[in-house]
C-alpha positions, 0 to 999 in steps of 0.5 A, spaced: 866 035 562 871 030 559 876 030 553 877 024 550 881 022 543 876 016 542 871 016 536 864 017 538 859 013 534 857 015 528 850 016 531 853 021 536 857 024 531 851 025 526 846 028 532 851 033 534 852 035 526 844 036 526 844 040 533 850 045 530 847 046 524 852 043 520 847 038 516 847 030 516 851 025 513 850 018 511 851 013 517 856 008 513 860 014 510 860 017 517 863 010 520 868 010 515 870 017 516 871 017 523 875 011 523 880 014 518 881 020 521 888 022 523 886 025 530 880 026 534 878 030 540 871 029 543 868 033 549 863 029 553 858 032 559 855 026 563 856 021 557 853 026 552 857 028 546 857 036 546 864 038 542 868 035 537 873 036 532 878 032 527 884 032 523 884 028 516 889 027 511 895 023 509 900 024 515 905 027 511 904 033 507 896 035 507 892 035 514 885 038 514 882 041 520 875 038 520 868 038 523 869 043 529 863 043 533 860 045 539 853 043 542 849 050 542 847 049 549 855 049 551 857 055 546 860 061 549 864 057 554 871 056 551 869 049 548 871 051 541 878 053 543 879 047 548 878 043 542 882 047 537 888 047 543 888 039 542 888 039 535 894 045 535 898 040 540 897 034 535 899 038 529 905 041 533 907 034 534 906 031 527 907 036 522 913 040 519 914 047 516 913 044 509 906 041 511 900 044 508 895 045 514 888 047 512 881 048 514 874 051 511 871 056 516 864 057 517 863 065 519 864 067 525 868 061 527 874 064 523 876 068 529 877 062 533 882 059 528 886 066 527 888 065 534 891 058 532 896 061 526 891 060 521 891 066 516 886 068 510 889 065 503 886 071 499 888 074 495 893 069 492 888 063 493 881 062 495 877 056 498 873 052 494 869 046 494 866 041 489 859 040 489 856 034 486 851 035 481 
């Protein structure tokens, strides 16, 4: 198993999204998104992308942890935690105490994120996302 901080191809990224149930994305949009990420961590086994996570944002105030995923065949082996440790190291080195670092967690992955200092925003705030009509 190999940990890299390089961008996988858009096809590899989309394929992993599909395997993990996170859904598909358009290839062109995926290429743009991956290229514009602030930080990427990818896990590889014999040349196959098996885990992924990234940080996006403005490099100053807002940082969003996104796309944490592990191939179902490799889940339950600590790879999600490994991805989050890499992201946590990046955030420790690149944010200050006033940075806004957030994520939207799919349950039950929220239990993983609490291990890295993430807290539920309720009751003062709640997660929201815009749905295009």
